Phi, psi and omega in degrees: 000131177301135181084357176298132179295127171305147183303129178242159175254121186247138169259119182259113177272096185207143172268359185238350174097178182299316184302324183275319187278312180205082187310316185293343182295337180288347178277346185261155187282356184302148178274124184240128173248116183276125178234165182295140180278067184203172177305324182300327183289346183296323181289330179285342187269016182300141181071012177283141171284330188206141178260131176246115182259127180277107179247022183283342187242325182219096183288334174296314183285324179293324177297311178300320179295312177309311179297317178300312182296315177300325179288311188286324181224079187293346183258000170265113185303141179250116176253127181258129174253138183203175173272166180299329179294339182273352185298322180297337179283347186286141178210169186297331185283005174282347174076026183271147172275328181191167177228156180212141178283150184302328182269013175301143178278165184299331180291322178288319177299315177298323180293318181297313186293322181301315182290337183262335191285118175238127176303141186273343184232133174261116181257114183284323176208172176304128180083359179244131179235131175238133173232101184063235182265008176265123182237122186241128179250105180296328186286324179260002184052045175243147179225135171235149180226115181056042177079000181257129179287132180266133176269098189243146170285170180302315185282328174298313181296318175301314180297310181296325177293325185284319176293324182286336181289344183227059185300140181079351177280131183272123175250137173285162177294322179297320177293320176299320177298318177297317189268339182256309182277330179096160187296338182272000177277135187249006176286175184264178182290347180302331180297328179293314181298322181289321178295322176294323178299318184288323175300315179301319178296319180284336177285337182090352181241141183283297187223031174257358174244311172251120185256155179256128173251123186310132174067001179242291181170228182232159175208151176272133188266139167285155174302137178092353172302134184292119180294342177291348179282347181280134188237070178299138178212173186301327183284356186239013177296129181287137182279115185268004179294150180300149177287158171286166182299323180298311180297312181303323181287341179277000000 
């Protein structure tokens, strides 16, 4: 059907599920992942094109969560679902991209998602990914940043490629170990911190390309991302001790 929204991946932050938050959403082909309505759910919402916050039951908590999501991933749109009685409570500081009433029909939901959904990766040709001035050629295992070729090890390239394939998605250290190093890797999460530190040094920017999200993990930033959204904290201090021989080899 003309005008149909491309299938999007939505992270629904709700303790009650789709039927309680936005029933007609189940009639659409979009992929919906229900996650806990808390900061902990952010890691589970990786690779989502859009965040959907359930505000039909607790507006106070929904406001706090919306603000947190907007701060942690400012380029991922936040859509709030609520009842008509909650409309007077809304203000600009919620950090919302749009709102929708719980009883909206599938046509309206599809239209709002279509207007908010922006593909996260720009593929110039097969095997090439560009995020701003960062260009990764997967076929030749080469990466350039601001026109400068980066001298990367295999794991540094794999880590950068993985982050660039999902810009603005927050990855925990544990998830990066699983998806970049593999399930058979027995080293600790400290190796992720060390590889991120090395990448930042080679990129020439400390935290304006690879950002730290406090108590969660790392994400690759799109150009123009507000640096105030980075939340360095004591729990995210990189361990600068030398790697063991096993970790260094990885």
